[in-house]
N, C-alpha and C positions, 0 to 999 in steps of 0.2 A: 504494500500500500504506500504510494508515494506521498511525501509530505514536504512542503516548502515553508520555510520560516523567515520572516522579515522582522527584525527588531527595530522599533522606533523608541522615542523617549520614554513612553509609559507602557503602551499595549504591545502585544505580540500578535502577529497574524500567522495562522497556521492553516494549511490547506490539506484536505484529506479526500481521497478518491475511493469510491465504492463501485467497482466495475459492473457488478450484476444489477441491471436496471430494476428488475422486480424486487430483489432484496433491498436495494436502495430505497425504493418506494415504501416498503414495509418499515424500514429503519426510520425514515423521515416522518412517517405517519400521514394520515389524511390531512391535506392542506398544511403539511409540515408541522403538524401538531406536536410530534415528539421533539423536533428541533426547538420549537418555541418553549416547550417544557424544560428542556435541557438548558437553554439560554437563560431562562428565568431562575432556574435552580442554582446555576453557577455564576450568575451575573456576568455573562459574556454575550457578545453579539454573534449570531450564527446565520449564515445565508447559504442557500443551496442553489446550484445551477447545474441542471442535468444530474449527473451522478457525483458531482464534486461539492464538497462542503467547505466553506471558509469560516474559520473561527477567529474572532478578534476579542482580546481582553487581557487581563492580567496574566502574566506568564504561567503561574501555577494553575489558575482556573482554565486557561486555554489548553494546557496539557491534559488536565483532568477531563475536559470536554472531549478532547480527541481520544483519550484512553477509553472513555465511556462509549463513544460511538464505535470505535474499533472492536471493543469486546461485545457490544450488542450485535454488531454485524456478524461477528464470529458465531454467536448464538443462532442467528437466523440461518447461517450456512449449515448449522447442525440440525435444522428443522424445528428449532424452538421458536414459537410465535411470540413476538415482543408486543406488549400492550403498554398503555400509559403507566400503569402501576409499576411495571417492570423498569421503566425509565427512572422512576423515583427510587426504587430499591437499588438499582445500579449506582445511582448517584451517592446514596448513603453508604453503600459498601465500599466504593472506591474512594470516597472522601475520607473515610476512616483508615483505609489501607490501600494506597494506590498500586501496591503489588498484588492485590487479591486477584484471583482468576474467577470471573463470573461463571465460566463453564463448570468449574468444580462445585459451584453452589447450585446454580439454576438447572443444570442437567442431571442432578441426582433425583430421579423420579421416585417418590415414595409410594404413590398409588395412582392408578388411573380410574377415575370415577365412571359410573354407568353412562354419563354423558360424554365420555371420552375426553375428559379434561384431566390433565396431569397435575398432581399435587406435588410441588417441589419446594425446597427451602428458598427463602427470599433474603436471607441475611447470614452473616458468619455465625451468629448465635444459633439460628435455626438449623444450620448445617451441623454445628457441634452437637445440637440437641438430638437430631435423628441418628447421628453417629453414636452418641452415647446410648440411645435406646437399643441400637443394634448390638452394642458391646456389653452392656451392664444389665443385671437383672432388676435393679431398683434405681430409678432415675427421678430426680426432683427437677422440675422446671419452674423457676421462680422469677417473677417479673410482672410488669404492668399489663393491664388489659390490652388486647389487640396485638399481642406479639406472637400469636399462633401456637401457644403452648398446648391447649386442649385439642385444637383442630389437627395439628400434626401428630399428636399422640393417638388420636382417633384413627387417622389415616394409617399409621403404623400398625395399629391393632387390627384394622380391617384387612390390611395386606397380609399380616401374619396368619389370620384366620383363613383367608382365601388360599394361602400357600400350604395349609395344613400344619403350620408350625405350632399352633395352639388349637384346642378343641372348642374354646368358648371365649367370649369377651364379657367382662364384667365392668360396668360403668357405675360409679357411685360419687355422691357428693353430700355434704352435710346439709340438712334442712334447717338452716338457721333463720329464726324469726327476725326480720328487719322492719320493725315498726308495726307488724301486724301479727296477731296471735293465730297459730294454726288452729287452735280450738274453736275460733269463731269463723273459720272458713267453711263454706258448705261442702257436703259430700263425705264419703268414707275416707279412710286413711290414705288410700292410693290417690284419690282425687285431691286430697289436701297437699300431698307432697309433690304431685305431678308438676306444678309450676316451677319448683326448684330444679327439677330434672330436665325441663324442656330444652335448655341449650344443648344437652347431650343428644337428645332425639334429633334436634335440628341438624347437628353435625352429621349424624348417621344418615339422615335422609338426603343430605347434600352429596353423599358419596355413593349411596346404593339406591336402587329402585325401591319405591315405597312397599311394593308387594314383597320384595326380598327381605326388607327389614322386618316387616310384619310377620313373615314366616319364621325368621330366625328368633324373633322375640317370643312367639308362641311356642316354639320348640325348646326354649331355654338356652339356645346357643349364644344369644346375646341377652344379657340381663342388665336392666337399669333400675337401681334401687338406692334409697338413702343409706348412708353409712351405718346407721343403727342396725340394718338388716344383715350386716357382715359378721356380727357377734356370734361366736360359737362355731364358725365354719372354717374349713381348711380348703384353700383354693388352689387345686393342682391343675396343671396343664392349661393355664388361663392367662389371658392378657388383661390386666386389671388397671383401670384408670381411676384415680381419685382426683376429682376436680374441686376447685375452690377450697383447697386444703387449709388455707389460712383460717378458715372458720371451723376447723376441727379442734376439739379440746386436746389437751395432752393425753388424756385417757383414751379418747377415740383414736388418735394417731397411733398410739402404742398397740391398741387392739387391732387396727387395720394392718399394720406392718407385720404383726405376728400371725396373720391369717395366711400369708403367702406360702404356698406349698411347692412341691417339686415341679420342675419344667414350667414354671410360671414367671411372668415378667410384670412388674408394677411400675407405673408412671404416676407421679404425684405432682399436681400443678397448683399454683396459687400465687397470690400477690400479697406480700406481707404488709403492704401499705393500706390494704382494704379489709382489715379485720372487723367483723361485725359482732364478735363475742362480747359478753359483758366485761366490764373493766377488771373484774376480779378473776377472770378466766384466762389462762395462758394459752396462746395459739399453739397448736401441735406442730404447725409448720415452722414457726419461729424457733420452737424448742429443737426440732430436728436439725435445723440449720446450724444450731449452736453445738449439737452433740454428735452428729452422725457424719460430718464431712470427712473425717479421717478414717472411716471404715472402708476397707478394701471391698470392692464389689458394688459400692453405692456411689453414684455420680450426681453432683449438683451442677446444673447449667443455669446461669443467671442472665436474664434479659434486661435490656434498658429501653428507654423511650425511643431510642434510635432504631429499635427492632420492630416497632409498631407497623403492622401491615394492614390496618384498616384504613378508612378514609384519612387523607393527609392531615385533616384538622384534628384528628384524635391525638396525634403527637404534640400538637400545639396546646391542646387542652390539658394533657398530662403535665406538660412543662409549666403551665399556668398554675395548676394545683400544687405542684412541687414548690414553686416560688411562694405561694400562699402559706404553705406549711412552714417554710423556712422563716417567713416573716413572723408567724405565730410563735415559733420556737424562740426567735430572737427577742420578742416582747416578753415571753415567759422568763427568759434568762435575765432580762433587765429588771423584772419585778422581784427576782430572788434576792 
């Protein structure tokens, strides 16, 4: 790929050529949407003429834009479709580490859904997470909402089941009351706890046909239940996901971890900044973070706001709340 550079007083101009016309069209996006997105994200000026792209801006940002375009083009050559979100993810990955290889991350297919959509990692932390799930029997995914902790764990579970690596999937989460008492909700126990488990059902239905999910649920091959239902059981040959683990008590977490049997794998996910337990209750996830990290065979993977893969505004929202908490803590420290 040819590149010409011309240094002036402040900005650098770099030119890149992408010889495959069809791939260049996909790289640029409809009406150059991807190029505009890249230009805005890196504060550079980008113009396309035919298959050639001219980047003008600060030297570091111009290099980063070129690196991002070249690597996205490489993904397209491998048959990976590039969407708007992928441009955002690529910018984040390469901004943090310009030596990162997008192919190593984006081309690691975890699972192909019933709609023929590939589920792949979108950040270095997500890649480390799925590699950990492959290599360790107990994995903790800790970080803010929107980082793909539960979704990727679910994809790994469904993939393991489809390949015959496990005989069942067990999905569980604590039914913590957040401002509304279960006792006053209508229906029987199953109907009362169902809203707490709905995100797990949603992820399942996103990966498999509704009829397939319903059949597996009826046969007990996939089980979705509150964590209280895990007591007294030994879970062999299973892929077990504990979601929203920050809302487990110390006792619940110990009970859950000691249920894991032979040929089983457990993934525990949660956000330690979003604990809904009463003030006098210790979060089981926080306690595990403090006491289990040095145990061989257990792996902790930590996500940050830069790993958020939801709407781009979610990352900004998380940052705003973090700043608010820092201000609150600073005021508390002043009052002491």
